[in-house]
NUVEX-32721 format. One record per residue (C-alpha): x, y, z; residue in three letters; residue number from 1. Coordinates in steps of 0.1 Angstrom, whole numbers. Example, Ala and Ser with C-alpha at 12.3 -4.5 7.8 and 13.67 -1.06 7.14 Angstrom:
! residues 2
<node px="123" py="-45" pz="78" residu="ALA" num="1"/>
<node px="137" py="-11" pz="71" residu="SER" num="2"/>
//
This chain:
! residues 100
<node px="-51" py="393" pz="32" residu="UNK" num="1"/>
<node px="-52" py="364" pz="9" residu="UNK" num="2"/>
<node px="-71" py="368" pz="-24" residu="UNK" num="3"/>
<node px="-98" py="342" pz="-32" residu="UNK" num="4"/>
<node px="-79" py="330" pz="-63" residu="UNK" num="5"/>
<node px="-47" py="323" pz="-44" residu="UNK" num="6"/>
<node px="-67" py="306" pz="-16" residu="UNK" num="7"/>
<node px="-85" py="284" pz="-42" residu="UNK" num="8"/>
<node px="-52" py="275" pz="-59" residu="UNK" num="9"/>
<node px="-36" py="266" pz="-26" residu="UNK" num="10"/>
<node px="-66" py="244" pz="-17" residu="UNK" num="11"/>
<node px="-64" py="227" pz="-51" residu="UNK" num="12"/>
<node px="-27" py="221" pz="-46" residu="UNK" num="13"/>
<node px="-34" py="205" pz="-12" residu="UNK" num="14"/>
<node px="-60" py="183" pz="-28" residu="UNK" num="15"/>
<node px="-35" py="171" pz="-55" residu="UNK" num="16"/>
<node px="-10" py="164" pz="-27" residu="UNK" num="17"/>
<node px="-36" py="143" pz="-10" residu="UNK" num="18"/>
<node px="-43" py="123" pz="-41" residu="UNK" num="19"/>
<node px="-6" py="117" pz="-47" residu="UNK" num="20"/>
<node px="-2" py="107" pz="-10" residu="UNK" num="21"/>
<node px="-30" py="82" pz="-14" residu="UNK" num="22"/>
<node px="-14" py="67" pz="-46" residu="UNK" num="23"/>
<node px="19" py="63" pz="-28" residu="UNK" num="24"/>
<node px="3" py="46" pz="2" residu="UNK" num="25"/>
<node px="-17" py="24" pz="-21" residu="UNK" num="26"/>
<node px="14" py="14" pz="-40" residu="UNK" num="27"/>
<node px="33" py="5" pz="-9" residu="UNK" num="28"/>
<node px="4" py="-16" pz="5" residu="UNK" num="29"/>
<node px="-1" py="-33" pz="-29" residu="UNK" num="30"/>
<node px="36" py="-41" pz="-32" residu="UNK" num="31"/>
<node px="35" py="-57" pz="3" residu="UNK" num="32"/>
<node px="5" py="-78" pz="-7" residu="UNK" num="33"/>
<node px="22" py="-89" pz="-39" residu="UNK" num="34"/>
<node px="55" py="-97" pz="-22" residu="UNK" num="35"/>
<node px="38" py="-117" pz="5" residu="UNK" num="36"/>
<node px="19" py="-135" pz="-22" residu="UNK" num="37"/>
<node px="-15" py="-124" pz="-9" residu="UNK" num="38"/>
<node px="-22" py="-111" pz="-45" residu="UNK" num="39"/>
<node px="-12" py="-128" pz="-77" residu="UNK" num="40"/>
<node px="0" py="-105" pz="-106" residu="UNK" num="41"/>
<node px="-13" py="-131" pz="-131" residu="UNK" num="42"/>
<node px="-49" py="-122" pz="-123" residu="UNK" num="43"/>
<node px="-59" py="-96" pz="-149" residu="UNK" num="44"/>
<node px="-74" py="-70" pz="-125" residu="UNK" num="45"/>
<node px="-45" py="-72" pz="-100" residu="UNK" num="46"/>
<node px="-20" py="-69" pz="-129" residu="UNK" num="47"/>
<node px="-38" py="-39" pz="-143" residu="UNK" num="48"/>
<node px="-39" py="-22" pz="-109" residu="UNK" num="49"/>
<node px="-2" py="-29" pz="-103" residu="UNK" num="50"/>
<node px="7" py="-16" pz="-137" residu="UNK" num="51"/>
<node px="-13" py="16" pz="-131" residu="UNK" num="52"/>
<node px="2" py="22" pz="-97" residu="UNK" num="53"/>
<node px="37" py="17" pz="-111" residu="UNK" num="54"/>
<node px="31" py="41" pz="-140" residu="UNK" num="55"/>
<node px="18" py="68" pz="-116" residu="UNK" num="56"/>
<node px="44" py="65" pz="-89" residu="UNK" num="57"/>
<node px="76" py="57" pz="-108" residu="UNK" num="58"/>
<node px="81" py="93" pz="-120" residu="UNK" num="59"/>
<node px="81" py="103" pz="-84" residu="UNK" num="60"/>
<node px="105" py="76" pz="-72" residu="UNK" num="61"/>
<node px="130" py="76" pz="-100" residu="UNK" num="62"/>
<node px="148" py="109" pz="-92" residu="UNK" num="63"/>
<node px="149" py="101" pz="-55" residu="UNK" num="64"/>
<node px="164" py="66" pz="-61" residu="UNK" num="65"/>
<node px="194" py="83" pz="-78" residu="UNK" num="66"/>
<node px="203" py="99" pz="-46" residu="UNK" num="67"/>
<node px="195" py="71" pz="-22" residu="UNK" num="68"/>
<node px="222" py="45" pz="-14" residu="UNK" num="69"/>
<node px="215" py="9" pz="-24" residu="UNK" num="70"/>
<node px="198" py="-8" pz="5" residu="UNK" num="71"/>
<node px="195" py="-43" pz="-10" residu="UNK" num="72"/>
<node px="158" py="-52" pz="-11" residu="UNK" num="73"/>
<node px="145" py="-22" pz="8" residu="UNK" num="74"/>
<node px="132" py="7" pz="-12" residu="UNK" num="75"/>
<node px="131" py="40" pz="8" residu="UNK" num="76"/>
<node px="119" py="61" pz="-21" residu="UNK" num="77"/>
<node px="82" py="59" pz="-11" residu="UNK" num="78"/>
<node px="91" py="71" pz="24" residu="UNK" num="79"/>
<node px="111" py="100" pz="11" residu="UNK" num="80"/>
<node px="82" py="110" pz="-12" residu="UNK" num="81"/>
<node px="57" py="108" pz="17" residu="UNK" num="82"/>
<node px="80" py="130" pz="38" residu="UNK" num="83"/>
<node px="83" py="156" pz="9" residu="UNK" num="84"/>
<node px="45" py="156" pz="4" residu="UNK" num="85"/>
<node px="40" py="161" pz="42" residu="UNK" num="86"/>
<node px="65" py="190" pz="42" residu="UNK" num="87"/>
<node px="48" py="206" pz="12" residu="UNK" num="88"/>
<node px="13" py="203" pz="28" residu="UNK" num="89"/>
<node px="26" py="218" pz="60" residu="UNK" num="90"/>
<node px="43" py="246" pz="42" residu="UNK" num="91"/>
<node px="11" py="255" pz="23" residu="UNK" num="92"/>
<node px="-10" py="252" pz="55" residu="UNK" num="93"/>
<node px="14" py="275" pz="74" residu="UNK" num="94"/>
<node px="14" py="300" pz="45" residu="UNK" num="95"/>
<node px="-24" py="299" pz="42" residu="UNK" num="96"/>
<node px="-30" py="305" pz="79" residu="UNK" num="97"/>
<node px="-3" py="332" pz="81" residu="UNK" num="98"/>
<node px="-20" py="351" pz="54" residu="UNK" num="99"/>
<node px="-55" py="350" pz="68" residu="UNK" num="100"/>
//
């Protein structure tokens, strides 16, 4: 049987994983829009959003980029982060449902 405190902590952790997932996806889409020149970084709002997304996601990407080979212009760090977040969410869900 799972205590209410542990269940609540697991649910909060899953919510945090969801927020980080959203930020990574937003960063990927935003980077595509900037690279395909749909958005211009010289616009103040676009520049601020880009700066915020970089500040929030770079700490996640930096350790992963050390282990990934150089792929030229392709950055696979967001994909690895998404896979890690998916694995963590599934691990928590399996643990949660196994304990009920």
